[in-house]
Residue frames as qw, qx, qy, qz and C-alpha x, y, z in Angstrom:
[[0.124, 0.680, 0.434, 0.579, 77.59, 130.48, 115.21],
 [0.285, -0.392, -0.342, 0.805, 78.06, 133.92, 116.84],
 [0.055, 0.598, 0.558, 0.573, 75.16, 136.17, 116.25],
 [0.034, 0.180, 0.349, -0.919, 73.53, 139.45, 117.36],
 [0.023, 0.624, 0.716, 0.313, 69.92, 140.29, 117.20],
 [0.076, -0.205, -0.189, 0.957, 68.73, 143.90, 117.11],
 [0.109, -0.540, -0.657, -0.514, 65.49, 145.74, 116.64],
 [0.202, -0.438, 0.146, -0.864, 63.36, 148.36, 118.28],
 [0.258, 0.013, 0.776, -0.575, 61.46, 147.65, 121.53],
 [0.652, 0.313, 0.426, -0.543, 58.53, 145.43, 120.73],
 [0.453, 0.515, -0.555, -0.471, 59.96, 144.04, 117.51],
 [0.970, -0.046, -0.021, -0.237, 59.95, 140.52, 118.88],
 [0.309, 0.642, -0.680, 0.172, 63.71, 140.05, 119.55],
 [0.407, -0.354, 0.754, -0.373, 63.25, 137.95, 122.60],
 [0.857, 0.229, 0.299, -0.350, 60.77, 135.68, 120.84],
 [0.773, 0.584, -0.247, -0.017, 62.97, 135.20, 117.79],
 [0.021, 0.696, -0.681, 0.225, 66.10, 134.92, 119.90],
 [0.673, -0.197, 0.642, -0.310, 64.68, 131.83, 121.62],
 [0.889, 0.398, 0.177, -0.143, 63.94, 130.15, 118.23],
 [0.527, 0.736, -0.413, 0.099, 67.32, 131.02, 116.71],
 [0.212, -0.616, 0.710, -0.268, 69.23, 129.90, 119.77],
 [0.808, -0.024, 0.531, -0.253, 67.36, 126.56, 119.81],
 [0.802, 0.589, -0.017, -0.102, 67.90, 126.10, 116.11],
 [0.511, 0.682, -0.462, 0.244, 71.69, 126.52, 116.38],
 [0.853, -0.364, -0.323, 0.190, 72.03, 125.00, 119.85],
 [0.395, 0.250, -0.291, 0.835, 73.59, 128.12, 121.29],
 [0.200, -0.592, -0.597, 0.504, 72.54, 130.16, 124.29],
 [0.066, 0.783, 0.283, 0.551, 70.50, 133.35, 123.82],
 [0.499, -0.294, -0.383, 0.720, 72.16, 135.91, 125.97],
 [0.043, -0.873, -0.297, -0.385, 70.25, 139.06, 126.97],
 [0.295, 0.371, -0.392, 0.788, 72.12, 141.81, 128.68],
 [0.542, -0.484, 0.055, -0.685, 69.02, 142.36, 130.86],
 [0.943, -0.226, -0.241, -0.051, 69.27, 138.69, 132.04],
 [0.675, 0.219, -0.386, 0.589, 73.03, 139.13, 132.68],
 [0.086, -0.504, 0.265, -0.817, 72.40, 142.24, 134.80],
 [0.725, -0.446, -0.012, -0.524, 69.67, 140.55, 136.83],
 [0.935, -0.063, -0.318, 0.146, 71.70, 137.40, 137.38],
 [0.509, 0.297, -0.405, 0.699, 74.76, 139.28, 138.59],
 [0.296, -0.489, 0.208, -0.793, 72.64, 141.53, 140.87],
 [0.844, -0.342, -0.110, -0.399, 70.67, 138.63, 142.32],
 [0.908, -0.014, -0.314, 0.278, 73.84, 136.54, 142.93],
 [0.413, -0.901, 0.065, 0.117, 75.56, 139.48, 144.50],
 [0.802, 0.201, 0.073, 0.557, 78.66, 139.21, 142.27],
 [0.373, -0.445, -0.007, 0.814, 81.15, 142.02, 142.47],
 [0.069, 0.137, 0.502, 0.851, 80.03, 143.21, 139.08],
 [0.265, -0.623, -0.706, -0.207, 76.38, 142.87, 140.21],
 [0.372, -0.688, -0.359, 0.509, 76.99, 145.03, 143.29],
 [0.243, -0.261, 0.212, 0.910, 78.71, 147.67, 141.15],
 [0.051, -0.317, -0.649, -0.689, 75.94, 147.62, 138.52],
 [0.285, -0.680, -0.673, 0.054, 73.19, 147.86, 141.17],
 [0.279, -0.497, -0.170, 0.804, 74.65, 151.18, 142.39],
 [0.031, 0.105, -0.407, -0.907, 74.03, 152.75, 138.98],
 [0.224, -0.383, -0.802, -0.400, 70.70, 150.97, 138.46],
 [0.291, -0.615, -0.630, 0.374, 69.39, 152.10, 141.81],
 [0.135, -0.488, -0.035, 0.861, 70.36, 155.70, 140.96],
 [0.565, 0.707, 0.357, -0.231, 68.44, 155.41, 137.64],
 [0.109, 0.779, -0.467, -0.405, 71.68, 155.74, 135.62],
 [0.861, 0.398, -0.305, -0.090, 73.10, 153.64, 132.79],
 [0.843, -0.397, 0.264, 0.248, 75.52, 150.98, 133.86],
 [0.040, 0.802, -0.455, -0.385, 78.94, 152.12, 132.49],
 [0.773, 0.475, -0.386, -0.164, 80.37, 150.30, 129.44],
 [0.145, 0.532, -0.795, 0.252, 83.22, 149.07, 131.51],
 [0.474, -0.109, 0.742, -0.461, 80.96, 147.09, 133.84],
 [0.815, 0.388, 0.112, -0.415, 78.65, 145.97, 131.00],
 [0.566, 0.600, -0.555, -0.111, 81.59, 144.82, 128.90],
 [0.030, -0.400, 0.871, -0.283, 83.02, 142.78, 131.76],
 [0.659, 0.064, 0.568, -0.490, 79.68, 141.10, 132.40],
 [0.799, 0.504, -0.108, -0.310, 79.26, 140.19, 128.73],
 [0.369, 0.581, -0.724, 0.039, 82.88, 138.88, 128.54],
 [0.330, -0.245, 0.822, -0.394, 82.31, 136.76, 131.69],
 [0.759, 0.246, 0.379, -0.469, 79.06, 135.36, 130.15],
 [0.780, 0.550, -0.205, -0.217, 80.39, 134.49, 126.73],
 [0.172, 0.562, -0.793, 0.157, 83.37, 132.88, 128.34],
 [0.673, -0.183, 0.575, -0.427, 81.07, 130.30, 130.01],
 [0.346, -0.124, 0.899, 0.240, 81.21, 126.70, 128.67],
 [0.501, 0.540, 0.664, -0.125, 77.75, 126.79, 127.06],
 [0.334, 0.893, -0.006, -0.301, 78.83, 129.68, 124.81],
 [0.463, -0.437, 0.633, 0.441, 81.97, 127.93, 123.53],
 [0.454, 0.288, 0.745, 0.396, 80.27, 126.84, 120.29],
 [0.034, 0.400, 0.378, 0.834, 78.59, 130.24, 119.78],
 [0.042, -0.495, -0.631, 0.596, 75.91, 132.46, 121.12],
 [0.058, 0.671, 0.478, 0.563, 73.22, 134.92, 120.24],
 [0.247, -0.217, -0.374, 0.867, 73.50, 138.38, 121.97],
 [0.082, -0.743, -0.546, -0.378, 70.41, 140.54, 122.58],
 [0.342, -0.927, -0.157, 0.002, 70.87, 144.04, 123.92],
 [0.393, -0.722, 0.418, 0.387, 74.65, 144.29, 123.39],
 [0.345, -0.126, -0.138, 0.920, 76.44, 146.05, 121.83],
 [0.075, 0.854, 0.496, -0.140, 74.51, 149.39, 122.19],
 [0.036, -0.930, 0.162, 0.328, 77.37, 151.74, 121.33],
 [0.694, 0.638, -0.322, 0.085, 80.14, 151.83, 118.76],
 [0.072, -0.646, 0.699, -0.298, 82.69, 151.55, 121.61],
 [0.733, -0.157, 0.593, -0.296, 80.90, 148.32, 122.72],
 [0.849, 0.509, -0.056, -0.128, 81.12, 147.10, 119.09],
 [0.428, 0.687, -0.551, 0.204, 84.86, 147.43, 119.23],
 [0.377, -0.461, 0.715, -0.367, 85.01, 145.72, 122.73],
 [0.885, 0.136, 0.348, -0.277, 82.90, 142.85, 121.45],
 [0.717, 0.624, -0.311, -0.011, 85.19, 142.49, 118.39],
 [0.087, 0.637, -0.711, 0.286, 88.15, 142.10, 120.78],
 [0.643, -0.226, 0.615, -0.396, 86.35, 139.55, 122.94],
 [0.919, 0.307, 0.170, -0.177, 85.47, 137.34, 119.93],
 [0.531, 0.713, -0.448, 0.097, 88.86, 137.81, 118.22],
 [0.266, -0.587, 0.709, -0.285, 90.57, 136.65, 121.46],
 [0.774, -0.048, 0.584, -0.242, 88.82, 133.31, 121.07],
 [0.249, -0.212, 0.784, 0.527, 89.93, 133.00, 117.40],
 [0.285, 0.550, 0.778, 0.106, 86.44, 133.48, 116.05],
 [0.042, -0.012, -0.158, -0.986, 84.41, 136.28, 114.43],
 [0.471, 0.342, 0.441, -0.684, 80.85, 137.47, 114.42],
 [0.334, 0.186, 0.843, 0.379, 78.88, 135.52, 111.80],
 [0.021, -0.525, -0.572, -0.630, 75.81, 137.72, 111.38],
 [0.076, 0.192, 0.429, -0.879, 73.72, 140.57, 112.87],
 [0.023, -0.520, -0.813, -0.262, 70.01, 140.04, 112.52],
 [0.102, 0.106, 0.192, -0.970, 68.02, 143.29, 112.49],
 [0.142, 0.558, 0.817, 0.011, 64.20, 142.98, 112.81],
 [0.019, -0.054, -0.167, -0.984, 62.74, 145.88, 110.88],
 [0.001, -0.578, -0.807, 0.124, 59.26, 147.09, 111.67],
 [0.008, -0.651, -0.308, -0.694, 56.90, 149.90, 110.81],
 [0.149, 0.126, -0.544, 0.816, 57.05, 152.33, 113.74],
 [0.528, -0.160, 0.007, -0.834, 53.26, 153.03, 113.92],
 [0.816, -0.080, -0.525, -0.230, 52.55, 149.30, 113.77],
 [0.554, 0.014, -0.680, 0.480, 54.94, 148.59, 116.64],
 [0.142, -0.195, 0.359, -0.902, 53.56, 151.42, 118.73],
 [0.728, -0.158, -0.162, -0.647, 50.06, 149.88, 118.37],
 [0.783, 0.015, -0.618, 0.072, 51.46, 146.49, 119.25],
 [0.358, 0.081, -0.624, 0.690, 53.06, 147.78, 122.41],
 [0.382, -0.201, 0.184, -0.883, 50.01, 149.79, 123.43],
 [0.818, -0.152, -0.357, -0.424, 47.90, 146.58, 123.09],
 [0.696, 0.036, -0.633, 0.338, 50.50, 144.69, 125.11],
 [0.053, 0.212, -0.451, 0.865, 50.55, 147.41, 127.78],
 [0.612, -0.224, 0.015, -0.759, 46.74, 147.17, 128.12],
 [0.872, -0.086, -0.432, -0.211, 46.63, 143.36, 128.30],
 [0.689, 0.032, -0.530, 0.493, 49.59, 143.20, 130.73],
 [0.398, -0.868, -0.292, 0.054, 48.51, 146.19, 132.78],
 [0.584, -0.044, 0.004, 0.811, 51.63, 148.24, 132.00],
 [0.003, 0.923, 0.357, -0.144, 50.35, 151.68, 132.92],
 [0.263, -0.735, 0.248, 0.574, 53.72, 153.35, 132.32],
 [0.403, 0.051, 0.699, 0.589, 53.72, 152.23, 128.65],
 [0.341, 0.756, 0.293, -0.475, 52.02, 155.25, 127.21],
 [0.693, 0.646, 0.231, 0.223, 52.22, 156.19, 123.52],
 [0.073, 0.951, -0.268, 0.133, 54.53, 159.09, 124.34],
 [0.556, -0.587, 0.586, 0.050, 56.90, 156.80, 126.33],
 [0.834, 0.181, 0.496, 0.162, 56.79, 154.08, 123.62],
 [0.565, 0.795, 0.070, 0.210, 57.54, 156.60, 120.82],
 [0.130, -0.900, 0.411, -0.068, 60.45, 158.09, 122.84],
 [0.715, -0.332, 0.602, 0.126, 61.97, 154.58, 123.29],
 [0.758, 0.515, 0.346, 0.201, 61.67, 154.15, 119.49],
 [0.267, 0.939, -0.141, 0.166, 63.52, 157.41, 118.96],
 [0.425, -0.736, 0.527, 0.010, 66.28, 156.57, 121.43],
 [0.831, 0.011, 0.533, 0.160, 66.68, 153.17, 119.72],
 [0.627, 0.727, 0.183, 0.210, 66.94, 154.84, 116.30],
 [0.026, 0.949, -0.286, 0.128, 69.44, 157.38, 117.51],
 [0.490, -0.618, 0.615, 0.010, 71.69, 154.84, 119.34],
 [0.797, 0.030, 0.598, 0.077, 71.40, 151.94, 117.00],
 [0.628, 0.772, 0.037, -0.092, 71.76, 153.52, 113.52],
 [0.098, 0.792, -0.599, -0.058, 75.53, 153.88, 113.83],
 [0.533, -0.292, 0.793, -0.046, 75.83, 150.22, 114.83],
 [0.764, 0.465, 0.424, -0.144, 73.64, 149.09, 111.96],
 [0.418, 0.872, -0.234, -0.097, 75.89, 151.05, 109.59],
 [0.186, -0.662, 0.726, 0.026, 79.00, 149.47, 110.97],
 [0.624, -0.018, 0.779, -0.047, 77.67, 145.92, 110.52],
 [0.691, 0.670, 0.225, -0.150, 76.26, 146.76, 107.03],
 [0.244, 0.851, -0.452, -0.112, 79.72, 147.99, 105.98],
 [0.320, -0.446, 0.836, -0.008, 81.22, 144.67, 107.19],
 [0.501, 0.174, -0.685, -0.499, 78.75, 142.73, 105.11],
 [0.174, -0.074, -0.954, 0.232, 77.24, 140.79, 107.97],
 [0.361, 0.151, 0.359, -0.847, 73.97, 142.66, 108.43],
 [0.072, -0.288, -0.909, -0.291, 70.84, 140.60, 107.82],
 [0.327, 0.042, 0.208, -0.921, 67.68, 142.76, 107.77],
 [0.103, -0.276, -0.947, -0.127, 64.39, 140.85, 108.27],
 [0.402, -0.414, -0.251, -0.777, 60.87, 142.10, 108.11],
 [0.058, 0.030, -0.831, 0.552, 59.72, 141.71, 111.78],
 [0.531, 0.096, 0.228, -0.811, 55.94, 142.03, 111.09],
 [0.684, 0.061, -0.590, -0.425, 53.62, 139.23, 110.72],
 [0.900, -0.389, -0.061, -0.187, 52.94, 135.96, 112.58],
 [0.516, -0.679, 0.520, 0.057, 55.76, 134.66, 114.80],
 [0.797, -0.017, 0.556, 0.237, 56.43, 131.62, 112.60],
 [0.576, 0.778, 0.166, 0.187, 56.49, 133.74, 109.42],
 [0.061, -0.935, 0.340, -0.083, 59.14, 136.00, 110.93],
 [0.667, -0.459, 0.578, 0.098, 61.14, 133.01, 112.23],
 [0.809, 0.322, 0.423, 0.249, 61.15, 131.45, 108.65],
 [0.369, 0.905, -0.041, 0.206, 62.29, 134.80, 107.20],
 [0.346, -0.813, 0.468, -0.004, 65.13, 134.93, 109.78],
 [0.777, -0.171, 0.584, 0.164, 66.30, 131.37, 108.92],
 [0.697, 0.622, 0.287, 0.213, 66.03, 132.07, 105.17],
 [0.148, 0.956, -0.208, 0.147, 68.09, 135.25, 105.52],
 [0.505, -0.673, 0.540, 0.026, 70.73, 133.45, 107.68],
 [0.859, 0.135, 0.464, 0.170, 71.07, 130.70, 105.09],
 [0.590, 0.753, 0.113, 0.267, 72.21, 133.25, 102.57],
 [0.187, -0.924, 0.332, -0.016, 75.01, 134.70, 104.76],
 [0.557, 0.519, -0.630, 0.153, 78.57, 133.53, 104.35],
 [0.888, -0.410, -0.194, 0.071, 79.63, 130.70, 106.68],
 [0.231, -0.869, 0.435, -0.038, 82.56, 131.11, 109.01]]
């Protein structure tokens, strides 16, 4: 099973990714984790990415694509994977298509957790307070939501046109959302 999970910051992607990955016995692969692992291990890609990260710039697609390609080529991802945080651009969608096609497979589904923006802002403000995240102000949180909507809408449209988009209500108790995800995935065509 080759899956993507998408949703705005605070939608619960990381939480749901862990349950989905365990259910299908595939690794949950977060681009943030890939970046951190490459940087901490001092890999050539990590050294290159760190230059951009230290300057407060986005890591270029070329570097990100190579890191993702390397990660999904690892043995634990042979049977499938769940990507979180990639792709973020239409160009990355095309790159990922090529990576997967090269292995003779295809993407099975793209799970999008949908949430009410005001509800998620309140959720993140509460999390910021309990975890002491002083930089997570309402203004910053709302800006992240805007950026996500701007950058992600074109990707959602691409996957909707392909017929592999699975939209799931991301509000509610964790186990309720998990059950919705599994119910939605059971209705998608098998590869």
